[in-house]
N, C-alpha and C positions, 0 to 999 in steps of 0.2 A: 504493500500500500504506500502511496506517495505521502511523504511527511507533510504536515501542515505548514504552508509557507508563512513567511513573516508578513504581518499586516503593515503594508507600506504607508509612508507619510502621504502619498498621493491618494490612497484609499481613505485615510483618515480625513483628509481635506475634503474629498467629495462628500463624505458623510456629514462633516460639520456644516457644510453649506446648506444641507437639507434640514438640519436640526433647528427647530424654531421657525422654519419657513411657513408662511401662511398657507393653510390648506393641506399641510403635510404633517403627519404624526409618525415618528419612528417608534415602532413597537418593540424592537429589540436591537442589540448592537450587531455589527457584522460578525457572521460565523462562517467557518469553512465547511463546505459540503463535499466530502470525498467522492460521493457518487457522481456528482455533476462537475467535479474538479473546478470549483469556482467559489467565490465569496457570495453569501446570501444576506440580503438586508430586507427584513419584513417592515412594511409601512402601510399607513392608512392615508388615503387621498380623498380630498373633497373636490367635487365638481358640480357645476350648476346643471342638474338633471331634472329639475322640477317639470312635472307634467308628463314624465316618461316612466317606464317600468324600471329604470335603473335607479338605485338608491343614491343619495348625495354622497354618502361616505362608503367607500369600498376598500377592502384589504387586498394588498398585493405583495409579491415577492420580487425583488430586483436581484438578478443573478449577474454578478460582476466578475470579469476576468481578473486573475491575479496580477496581470501586467497593466492594470488600469493606470493612466487613462487610455491605453491601447487595448485592443481585444474587444470581445463581445460584451454587450449589455442586453440581457433579455428581461422582460417584465411579464410576469405570469399572475393571473388571479389566484388569490388564496382559496383553499377549499372551504374555509370557514370565513364568512364575511365578504367573499369575492363574488364576481358575476359568474353565472353558470351558462348563459347562452353563448353562442358563437356569432360574432359579428364580422362584417367585412374587414379586411386587413388584419385578420387574426387567424392563428392556427386553430384547428378543431379543438374546442374547449372541453375535452374529456377529463375525467377525474385524475387519470394517470395512476402511477403506483401508490398503493395504500400507505406506505411508509413515508411518502413525501407530502408536505403540507400545502403544496401549490398544485394547480391544475395544469393541463397541457397547453392551454390557450395563450401562447406567447403573442403579444400584440406587436404588429409591425409599426415601428415608430421612426424608422429611417425614411428619408425622403430624398427624391431627386438624385443629384450627383453624389451626395454623401453615402447613399446606399451602394455605390460602386467603389467605395473606399477612398474617394478623393477628399482632400482637405479643402473644404469650402468655407470661407469665413462667415458667410451669412446663412449657412445651414448648420450641420452638426459640428459643434466645437470639439476640440481634441485636448483641451487643457484640463488638469485635474480638478480645478475649482468649478468648472462649468459643465462638463460632459454629463455627469450623472444627473445633475439638476435639470439639464436640457431634456433628458429622457422623461423625467417625472413630469415636467411641464407639458411635454408632448403627450403623455398619458392623459393628463387632465383635458387637453384639447380633444383627444380621441374620444374620451367619455362624453364630453359635451356635444361633440358632433354626432356620436351614436345616439344620444338622447333625442336629437333633432331629426334623426333618420336621414342624415346627409353624408354618411361615410361613402356612399356611392352617388356622388353629386353628378348631375347632368354635365356632360362634356368631359368627365374624367375617363381615363382608359378603363375599359371593362376588365373586371377581374373575376376569375372563377374561384369558388370556395376551395379551401384546402381539402384535398382528398387523402384519407389515410390509406396508404398503400400496403398491401400484404404479400405481393409477389414482385420479383425483380424483372420478369419478362416485360418488355415494352411493346405496345401496339402503336403503330404510326399510320397516319392516313393523309390524304391530300384533298383538302376542301377549301375552295375559294368562291368568289362571286359567281363563276360560271357553273360550278357544280351546285351551288345554292339555288340558282335559277332552275336547274333541272329538278331538284327536290321540290321546289315550290310548284313546278308543273305537274307533280304527281302527289297531291295531298292525300289521295286515297291509300297510298302505300305507307303503312305505319309499321310493318314488320316484314321480315324476310330473311335472306341468307347472305352472308358475306364470305368472300374467299380471302383467306390470309396466306401469305407466303413468307418463309423465313428469309431474312437478309443474307445474301451470300457472304460467307465468311464471318457472320455474326448472328448465331442462332438466338441470341438474347433479344433480337428485334424481329417482330412480325409486322409485315406491311399489309394493309387492306388493298387488295388488288381489284376487286369487283363487288358489286352489289346486285342481288337479284330479288325478285318478289318472293312471297311465301310459296307461291306455286312454282317457282323456279324460272320465271321469265327474267331475262337480263334487264337491269335498270341503268347501270353505269359501269364504266371501267376506268380505274384511276390512270392518270397519264404518267406512269413511271417510265424511266428510261431502260437501258440495257440491263442494269443490275438486277432488276426484278421482272424482266420480260419473259425469260425462258426458264421457268422453274418446273421441274418434273411434276406431273400430276400427283404422284404418290406423296409428295412433300407439301401439298396444299391442304389447308384446313378449311372446312366448311362450318361456319358458326352462325348462330342467330343474331339478328340485329332488330332493335326496336327503337322507335323514335317518339318523342312527345313534343308538345307545342312550345314548351319553354323549359328552362333550367329546373330540374327537380331538386329542390332544397327544402330544408326545414327552417322555419323562421327562428332568429333573424336571418342567418346566412350560413347554415351548416349543411355539409354534405351528409347524406344518409350513411350510416355505418352498419345497419342491419337490414335484412329484407323486410322486416316490419316497418322500419323507418322509410325505406324506399317506397313501400306501398302507400304510406301516408303522403309522401311527397308527390307520388304519381297521381293520387286522387285529387290533389290540388291543381294538377295540370290536366284534369279530365282524361287521364290515361289509365286504362284497366290493366294493370300489371299482371294480375292473376290470369286473365284470359290469354294474354300473350304467352306467359310462361307455360301454361297447360297446353297451348297449341303446339309449342315446340317440344314439350316433354314427350308427347306421343311418338316423336321421331328420334328421340335421343335416349332411349332406354337401352343403352349399350354398356353400362357399367363404367363410363368415362365422364369425368368432370369437364364439361366443355366450356369454352370461353363464350361470352356474348358481348355485344356492343349496344350501348344506350346513347342515342343521339338527340340533340336539341339545337335550336338556332341560337346564335349569339351575335351581338353587335361588336363593333370595334370601340365604340364610345358609349358610356352610360347615357341612356335616353335616346340614342340614335337608332335607326332601323337595323334589324338583323341583317348581317351580310354573309354569314357562312354557317355551316353545320359544324358542331363539335361532337366528338364521341368519347364516352367513357367506356372502359373495358372492365369486365368482372368475370370471375370464375363461377359458373353456375354450380349449385350443389348437385350431389348425385341423385338422379331421378330413380324411381322404383324400377327394378329390372329383375329378371330371373326370379329367384326366390325372395328378393327383397320387397316386402310389402307389409301392410299392417297385420299384426298377429291376430289370428282368429277370423280373418276375412278372406274370402275367395279372391284369387288373383285376377280379378276382372279389370278392364280398363277404368271403370268408375272408381273402384277401390284403390287402384294405383294412383289415380288423381287425388283421392282423399289423403292418401299417405304423403304425397308430394306437398300438398297444401299445408298439412300439419307440420311437416318438416320445415317448410319455409317460413310459415307465419304464426305458428302456435307458440313459438319461443323466439327470443332475440338471437337469431342465427346471423353471424357476421357476414357482411358482403366482402368478399375477397377482391378488392379493387387492384387493378394493374395500372402502371403509368401509361399515359397516352400522350401523343404529340402530333400536331399538325405539321406535316412536312411539305406543304405546298410551297412552291419556290419563293413567293413573297415573304412567307414566314421564315423560311430557312435563311434568307439573305437579308434580314432586317438589319444585321450588323454592318452591311456594306455590299453594294451590288454595282455592276457595270451599267452603263446606259441601256435602256430598253432596246434600242435599235441594234446594238451589238449582241445583246442576249438572244434576240429572236432570229438572228441570221445564221445561215449555214456557213461555217468557216472552214477553209482549207488551210492546213498547216503543212508547209513543205520543210522538212527537216525536224527530226526528233532527237537532235543532239542536246547538249547542255542548255543552250539558249532556248531552243524550240520547246524542250520539255518544260522548262521553268515558265516560259510564256504561256504554254498550254495550261499548266496547272493554275496559274493566276486567272486565266480566262474562265476556266471551269468553275473555280471557286467564286468568281464574280457573277456567274449566272449563264455563261454561254452553254447551251444545252445541245447543240448540233454541230458536230466536228468531224472532219475527215483528216487523217494523218497519213502523209506519204513520206517514206524513208526506206531505202533499200538495204541499209546497214544492219548489222547485228550488234548486240551489246557486248562490249569487252570490259574486263575488270578495271582497266585503267580509266574507262569513262566515268566510273562511279565517284571519283574524287570531286566532281562538280556536277553530277547528274542527279536527277530526282529518283532514278531507279535504284535497285539494290542487287546484292549478290545472287538472289534467286533468279534474276533475269539474265545473268551472263549466258551468252550463246543464243539468246532468243532474238527475234526480230525487234528492233527498236520500236517500230510502229505498233506492233501488237502488244509489246510489253507496256508501252506508254498508255495505249488505249485501255488496257486492263487496270492500270493504276488509276487512271482518271475515272473509270467507272466506280471505283471504291470511294470516290470523293463526293459525287453528286448522284442522288437517286433518280433525277430526271434527265440524265445525260444520254444522248444517242451518239455513239462514236463509232467510226468505221476506220479500220487500219488497212492501208495499202502498202505492202513491203516492196515498193518499186519506186523508180525515179520518174519524174514528169517526162513523158515521151515528147520527142521533137516531132513537129509535123513532117510528113503528112499523116503520121499515126493519129487516129482520132482520140479525143479526150475521153478518159474514163467517165462513165455516166455519173458517178458520185462527184467527180471533180467538176464537171460542167454545171452541176447543180449549185455549187457553192457561190455565195454572193460576196464574200470577203476572202482574199487570197493573201496569206502571210508567208513570206519566205524567210526562213532562219537558217539557210544552208551555207551562206557565204560562198556560194558556188557560181563561177562564171557560166558554167553550162546551164544551170537552172535559170539564170537571168536570160540567157539566150533562148531557152525553151519557152519561157514566159513571153518574151518579145515576139516570138514567131507563132504564138497560139492566139487564136481569136475566139472570144466568147460571144454568145448570141446577144447579150445585153451588157451594158456597162457594169463593171465590177470595181470594187476598191482593192487596189494592190498595195501591199505594204512589205517592204524588204528591210530587215534589220540584221546588222552584223557588228561584231566588236573587233577591235584591234588587239595588238600584243598585250597580254596581261589584262585584257578587258578594261584598259585604261581609257579607251576612246570608243565611242559608239556612233554608228551611222544608221539613221532611219529615213527611208525614202518612201513617200506615199504618192499614189497616182490613181486617177479615176478614168476609166475608159473600157473599151471592149478588148484591148490588149495592153500588155505592159510596155511603156515607152522606154525601150532599151537604150536608145541613143541619148535620150534626156538623162537617164540614170548615169551613164558613163560620163557625160559632159559635166553634170552637176557634182558628181562625187570624185572628180579627177584629183583635185588638190588633197582631199582627205585620203584617198588611196595612195597617193604619192608619199605623203607624210608617213603613213603607216608602213609602207614598203621600206622606207629609209630606216624607220625604227626597227623593223624586222631584221634588216641587215646588221644592225648594231647589237642585236640580241643573241646571246649564246643559248640556243634552243635546247631544251632537255630532249633526251632520247628515250625510246621505249623498246625493250627487247634486246637480244644479243645477236651479234652478227652484223648484217648490213645496218647502216646508219638509218634509224627511223626517227626523225625529229617529230615532236608533238608540239601542239600549240599551247603555250602556257597561259593559264588563267585560273585563279582560285574560285572555289564555290561561292564565297561571299561576293566576289566581284561579278560573277555571272548572275547571281540573284539581283544585284543592284542594277545591272544592265537590263535584265528582264523586266524589272519594275518600271524603269524609265521607258522601255519599249512599249509596255502596255499603256502607260499614260500618254505616250505620243500617238499610239494607235487610237485611243479614245478620242483625241482631238481630231484625228483624220476622219474617223467615222462621222463625227459631228459636222466637220467643215467640207468634206469631200473635195479636196483640192485636185486640180488637173495634174499638177506635180508639186511636190514639196520636199525639200531636203532639210533634215534636222541633224546636227551633229553635237555630241556631248563629250566633255573631257573630265576625267576624274582628277581633282586637285589634290596634290600631295606636297608635303614639306618634310624633307629628310625621311621619307618613307611613311610619314603619318598622314592619314586620311584627313582632308580639310573640307571636302564637299564635292559637288559636281557643277560644272559650268556649262550652260547651253551656249556652245560656241557660235552656232549659226542656225538660222531658220529661214530658208529661202523658199518662197512660194511664187510660182509663175503667175497664176491667176486662178480664181475660184471657179469651180464647176457650177452647174445649175442647182 
């Protein structure tokens, strides 16, 4: 057992600030709780809650990290004298362990940027004299807002109630405005079957692939990419789904924890949970505890119209099967139903909830995404080397979901010092290996690998290549430039060629819009850059690879390649937006005595803009 730590002066100061504060009564001194590994301070707080069900004085426990003013501060209702209901911005307020004097319902008192751990002067303070008092004052404001029924004020971001999870397996789905319109077009479909498939390489995640009606008629298929497209039928799961008109909760804002509570919440939504469960039970008497989905519409903002469906996942109890039925009763369908209803609702049987998450592209990329025009385009990547692979990964993480990769080379161990692939890919096609890696990054990615070079005319374009709207060249190959210049597309394309110099100290990005790549313009505009790089190459003692004949390799570290790739993507984004007829951008890495100082945009020359 960890020894009791010393009560620091910072903790004493935080407590002294509360002692004698108006509306705050300290019930005991700080004590160490070995089970929670923190200091505990019992207190009573007054709040103006007149006219509501909340009492003016309530008891609480503040759980404070031993490293105060750093670390966590949690505030829980006391079992005696505390609130018992669950409100918005609060964990489910269950009693918790019997030996503990506080309940589970930790109140969320962090706000805005402070909740991300940033030190924000006008939000959560971090000094010993102010931080604990700031939490208690926030608790008072939370209580008064709860008393007015304004914890979910119109215009605030919508928040689902805390769901007590009992299984680690996660169920993911893809629901957005388009699928919501589809659900609204079929209001009569309130129950049916969903097909789940395991995520390749990660069986802990199950993805909803399709929905069908109770009779088995197809309703919708989720728009997943390659990763979830071809799953053997024997690995697919068929589970029930049910949906109701609104979020099924218990007032004030608690998620149901038992099937009895779920039925009460369902009745408030005009949803007959028993009818739905018994309809499925007749088809699930196989001795297996099946999963089920419960769906409901949600808005993006409180008070705004609903914009998408959300799904909860639960493990159904075991339905009567074989010899499992009520003792003394014949094993008829009606008696089996009676047994199931008693098992579900005659006692507080827990609902085994599973974590769920919406993996629709807009949700997954809320942390940062590329422009929509780039995301929805078919992109051709020529070259799956270190620069091309890094660029491809940044594009896919930013939302590009349709990609064709061309590269005739195979992966060598020496490539891996600056490549995104790993030792498992040595000897494999670069195009295929990179495509497989990218599939593991994005669930909606469609990627095709072509282990070949771009053919020179008169050879026809590969069908996948001709379909691409943006062509990115990361080969640094004169032959590829020549092939691009002699190939004609049926409609204008955006061409983008990127290459770096010795040590990736210099970067060239050339953009053009047209039905073919302007080869002569490229050579003319990049001549001075190429000449400077050639001179630097002659001055460089190139490293070699292998034994025997001299095999020089191009020097560049992984961090330098990643930096060049990031600049390449940013330059590409501008070109997608502006669509120049031709544009040349060059960049130089600034160093002083070998120390990195930054990057300079040496030149940006645009001939004129396209339409």
